[in-house]
C-alpha positions in Angstrom: 9.8 19.9 16.9 10.2 16.2 16.4 7.1 14.3 15.5 7.1 10.5 15.7 4.1 10.6 13.3 0.6 9.3 13.8 0.3 5.9 15.4 -1.9 3.3 13.9 -3.3 1.2 16.8 -6.8 1.3 15.2 -8.1 -2.2 14.5 -9.3 -0.9 11.1 -6.1 -2.0 9.5 -5.4 -5.1 11.5 -6.3 -7.3 8.6 -3.1 -6.4 6.8 -0.9 -9.4 7.0 2.9 -9.7 7.1 3.4 -11.3 3.7 6.8 -9.9 2.5 5.4 -9.5 -1.0 2.5 -7.4 0.3 4.7 -5.4 2.7 7.1 -4.4 -0.1 4.4 -2.9 -2.4 5.1 0.7 -3.3 2.9 3.5 -1.8 1.7 4.2 -5.3 -0.6 1.1 -4.9 -3.5 0.9 -2.4 -2.0 -2.1 -0.6 1.3 -0.4 -0.3 -0.4 2.8 1.0 -2.3 0.8 3.6 1.0 -0.9 4.7 2.6 2.5 5.0 -0.2 3.9 7.1 -0.5 0.7 9.3 3.2 0.5 10.1 4.1 1.9 13.5 6.1 5.0 12.8 9.7 5.1 14.2 9.8 6.4 17.8 12.7 8.0 19.6 14.0 6.4 22.8 11.8 6.9 25.8 13.5 8.5 28.9 14.4 5.7 31.4 13.5 2.9 28.9 15.9 -0.1 28.6 18.5 0.5 26.0 17.7 -0.9 22.5 19.9 -3.4 20.8 22.3 -2.7 18.0 20.2 -4.0 15.1 17.1 -2.2 16.4 18.9 1.1 16.6 20.4 0.7 13.1 16.9 0.1 11.8 15.6 3.1 13.7 18.2 5.4 12.2 17.5 4.0 8.8 13.8 4.8 9.0 14.0 7.7 11.5 11.3 10.0 12.8 9.4 12.7 10.9 10.6 16.1 11.8 7.6 18.4 12.2 8.5 21.5 10.1 6.6 24.8 9.5 5.9 23.5 5.9 4.2 20.4 7.2 2.1 22.4 9.6 1.1 24.9 6.9 0.2 22.1 4.5 -1.8 20.2 7.1 -3.8 23.3 8.0 -4.4 24.3 4.4 -5.5 20.7 3.4 -8.0 20.6 6.2 -9.5 24.0 5.4 -9.6 23.5 1.6 -11.2 20.1 1.9 -14.0 21.7 3.8 -14.2 24.6 1.4 -14.5 22.3 -1.6 -16.6 19.6 0.0 -19.9 20.5 -1.7 -18.6 21.9 -5.0 -20.3 19.9 -7.8 -19.7 21.7 -11.1 -16.2 23.2 -10.8 -12.8 22.0 -9.8 -12.1 22.2 -6.1 -9.3 24.4 -4.8 -5.9 22.7 -4.9 -2.4 23.0 -3.3 1.1 22.8 -4.8 4.0 22.0 -2.5 7.1 23.5 -4.1 10.7 24.0 -3.2 14.3 22.8 -4.1 15.4 19.2 -4.2 15.8 17.5 -0.8 13.7 20.1 1.0 11.2 17.6 2.4 8.3 18.0 -0.1 7.5 14.3 -0.4 7.8 13.8 3.3 5.3 16.6 3.9 3.0 15.1 1.3 3.1 11.6 2.8 2.8 12.9 6.4 -0.4 14.9 5.6 -1.8 12.0 3.5 -1.3 9.6 6.4 -3.0 12.0 8.8 -6.0 12.3 6.5 -6.2 8.5 6.1 -6.2 7.9 9.8 -8.6 10.8 10.5 -11.1 9.3 8.0 -10.8 5.9 9.5 -11.4 7.3 13.0 -14.4 9.3 11.7 -16.0 6.1 10.3 -15.4 4.3 13.6 -13.2 1.6 12.1 -15.8 0.7 9.4 -13.7 1.5 6.3 -14.2 -1.5 4.1 -14.5 -0.5 0.5 -13.5 3.1 1.4 -10.3 4.8 0.2 -9.6 8.2 1.7 -6.3 9.0 0.0 -4.7 8.3 -3.3 -0.9 8.8 -4.0 0.3 9.0 -7.6 3.7 9.7 -9.2 3.9 11.5 -12.5 6.0 9.3 -14.8 8.9 10.9 -16.7 7.6 12.2 -20.0 4.1 11.0 -19.1 1.5 10.8 -21.7 -2.1 11.4 -20.7 -2.9 7.7 -21.1 0.2 6.7 -19.0 -0.8 9.0 -16.2 -4.4 7.8 -16.3 -3.0 4.3 -16.1 -1.0 5.3 -12.9 -4.3 6.4 -11.3 -5.8 3.1 -12.3 -2.8 1.1 -10.9 -3.2 2.7 -7.5 -6.6 1.1 -7.0 -5.9 -2.0 -9.0 -8.3 -1.1 -11.8 -7.7 -3.5 -14.7 -6.2 -1.7 -17.8 -5.5 -3.4 -21.1 -3.4 -2.2 -24.0 -6.5 -2.0 -26.1 -8.2 0.5 -23.8 -8.3 4.1 -24.9 -7.4 7.0 -22.7 -11.1 7.9 -22.4 -12.0 4.4 -21.3 -9.3 4.4 -18.6 -10.3 7.8 -17.4 -13.9 6.8 -17.2 -13.0 3.7 -15.1 -10.8 5.8 -12.8 -13.4 8.5 -12.2 -16.1 6.0 -11.5 -14.0 3.9 -9.2 -12.4 6.8 -7.3 -15.8 8.3 -6.6 -17.4 5.0 -5.6 -14.4 4.3 -3.3 -14.9 7.7 -1.6 -11.4 9.2 -2.3 -11.2 12.6 -0.6 -7.6 13.5 -1.1 -5.4 12.9 -4.2 -1.7 13.4 -3.8 0.3 13.8 -7.1 4.1 13.9 -6.7 6.8 14.9 -9.2 4.5 17.4 -10.9 7.5 19.3 -12.3 7.9 16.5 -14.9 4.8 17.9 -16.6 5.5 20.4 -19.4 2.3 21.9 -20.9 4.3 23.6 -23.6 4.7 20.2 -25.4 1.9 18.4 -27.1 2.2 15.4 -24.8 2.4 17.7 -21.7 -0.6 19.7 -22.8 -2.7 16.6 -23.2 -1.6 15.4 -19.8 -2.4 18.7 -18.2 -5.8 18.5 -19.8 -6.3 15.1 -18.3 -5.5 16.4 -14.8 -8.0 19.2 -15.2 -10.6 16.7 -16.3 -9.8 14.5 -13.3 -10.1 17.4 -10.8 -13.5 18.2 -12.1 -14.8 14.6 -12.2 -13.4 13.2 -9.0 -14.9 14.5 -5.8 -11.6 15.0 -4.1 -9.0 17.7 -3.3 -5.8 17.5 -5.3 -2.4 18.3 -3.8 0.6 18.4 -6.1 4.3 18.4 -5.2 7.3 19.3 -7.4 10.7 20.9 -7.6 10.6 24.7 -7.9 7.2 24.6 -9.6 6.9 28.3 -10.2 10.1 28.3 -12.3 8.9 25.5 -14.5 6.6 25.7 -17.6 3.8 24.3 -15.4 2.2 27.7 -15.0 2.8 28.8 -18.6 0.1 29.5 -21.2 -3.6 29.1 -20.9 -3.4 25.7 -19.2 -0.9 26.9 -16.7 -3.0 30.0 -15.9 -6.0 27.6 -15.1 -3.9 25.7 -12.7 -2.3 28.8 -11.2 -5.8 30.2 -10.7 -7.0 27.2 -8.7 -3.9 26.2 -6.7 -2.2 27.9 -3.8 1.6 27.4 -3.2 3.0 25.9 0.0 6.8 26.7 0.1 9.0 24.0 1.3 12.4 25.7 1.2 15.7 25.6 2.9 16.0 26.6 6.5 17.7 30.0 7.0 20.5 30.2 9.5 18.9 33.2 11.1 15.4 34.7 10.8 15.0 37.9 12.9 15.9 36.8 16.5 15.3 33.1 15.8 17.7 30.5 14.4 15.5 28.1 12.5 18.2 25.9 11.3 19.7 25.5 14.7 16.3 24.6 16.1 15.9 22.0 13.4 19.2 20.5 14.3 18.3 20.3 18.0 15.1 18.5 17.1 17.0 15.9 15.0 19.6 15.5 17.8 16.9 14.8 20.4 15.7 11.9 18.3 19.1 10.2 18.1 19.6 6.8 19.9 23.3 6.8 20.6 24.8 5.6 23.8 27.7 8.1 24.1 26.5 11.1 22.1 26.9 14.4 23.9 23.7 16.6 23.8 24.3 20.0 22.3 27.1 18.8 20.0 25.2 19.2 16.8 23.5 22.6 17.5 27.0 24.0 18.2 28.0 22.8 14.7 25.1 24.7 13.1 27.3 27.0 10.9 29.3 24.0 9.6 26.1 21.9 9.0 24.4 24.8 7.2 27.4 25.2 4.9 27.4 21.4 4.2 23.7 21.1 3.5 22.6 24.7 2.5 19.8 24.4 5.1 18.0 21.6 3.2 16.3 19.2 5.6 16.8 16.2 3.3 20.5 16.6 3.1 20.8 17.4 6.9 18.8 14.3 8.1 20.7 12.1 5.7 24.0 13.4 6.9 23.1 12.9 10.6 21.4 9.6 10.2 24.4 8.2 8.2 26.8 9.5 10.9 24.7 7.8 13.6 24.7 4.5 11.8 28.5 4.8 11.3 28.8 5.6 15.1 26.8 2.5 16.0 28.7 0.3 13.5 32.2 1.3 14.6 31.3 1.4 18.3 32.1 5.1 19.0 28.3 5.8 19.7 28.6 9.5 19.1 28.7 12.1 16.3 31.6 14.6 16.0 32.6 17.1 13.4 35.3 14.7 12.3 32.9 11.9 11.8 30.5 14.2 9.9 33.3 15.4 7.7 34.2 11.9 6.7 30.7 11.3 5.1 30.1 12.1 1.5 26.8 13.9 1.1 24.4 13.9 -1.9 26.1 15.1 -5.1 24.0 18.3 -5.1 25.2 19.4 -1.7 28.8 18.4 -2.3 29.2 20.2 -5.7 27.2 23.3 -4.8 28.3 24.0 -1.3 31.7 22.5 -1.0 33.3 23.4 -4.3 36.7 23.8 -2.9 36.8 20.3 -1.4 34.8 18.3 -3.8 37.8 17.2 -5.8 39.8 16.0 -2.8 36.8 14.3 -1.3 36.0 12.3 -4.5 39.4 11.5 -5.7 40.8 8.1 -5.2 42.5 5.2 -6.9 
C-alpha cells in the first residue's frame, strides 16, 4: 500500500518561514524536525490531473512517497498502545520499542513516519495551540558515543546551551528539565547498534539512557541494525533493556509467504506511485524474481533502484522502466556484492 504520508495543512506550523538556512537544518534539531513535519509530503500523480513538468517529476522521484509496510503499521500500533500504557508511570521506566533489521530495510523511514504522525496528532489534539510544546524528539547515537556526547545530542535537539565546562550530570539535568517542561512524549533514538555496553564507554552511555528513560516522561523508541545480534542485550545492562523493550522486526520482504507474494505486492505499490509518461503498468511486478535477486527483498535497495531508473528515464526521454534500464544501474555496494557475486567484477570494472 502506498502512503503519501500525513499532510500538514494545520496552521499550527504556518509560522515556519522559507529561509534556506532554516529549511536545511537536520531533523536532529527541533527546527529541522518542524521543517520535516511541515513540508507537504510527496504525492503520486492524481488520475486525470494535468501532467507535471520535467523538473517537478525529477524532484518527486528524488523525494518519493512513503511505502506503507507491515513494519510501519506494527510500529504505529505499538507506539500508540504503549504510550497509553506508560502515560501515568511515575517511578519506573516506561515500556520501550526497538526497531531492528538488516541495513536498508526501512527502519529509519518507519521511525520518522511514526514520529511525524505522533507530532501531527498531538498538534491536532491541542487544537493548534502548540507554542512551547514539543511532542517528539529525534536523536542519533554518535559513533563511539560517550555518555556526555550523547547527552549533548539530546541537548542540541532542543537548542539547550552546552559549554565545554559543563559536566555530564549538569547536561543531563538540563536535558531532563527542558524535555519535561516542553512536554516531550516520544523520543526516537536511531543508530542504537553503535552502543556497546561491553566497553567502559558504552556501559556509561547505556546507563545514561536508562537514567533518561526514568527521568523524562516520554516513551523511547530505538532503531538499529540487527540489534539482537549486537552486544546491546549483553550483560546486566542489556538484560535491563531487553526486559523493558519489545522488538519490531523490519526485515526483507519474502518472495512468497503462504499464498501471498509480499515482495510482488510491494513492487506493485512502488510502480503505482511512479510518474512516467510512457511506463507500462505491470512491467515491474512481472520482474519480481529479478528484482528480488537484485535487492534481496530489502525495501531500501528496491526503492533506490526504481527511483534511480525513473529519474534516468525522465532524463533520457524514454519515460519508462525496463529490465535493461534496471540492469544498467549500479545498486548499493551491499546489494551488488552479496546478491550479484558473479557479475560484480564486470559491473565495476572500467578504465
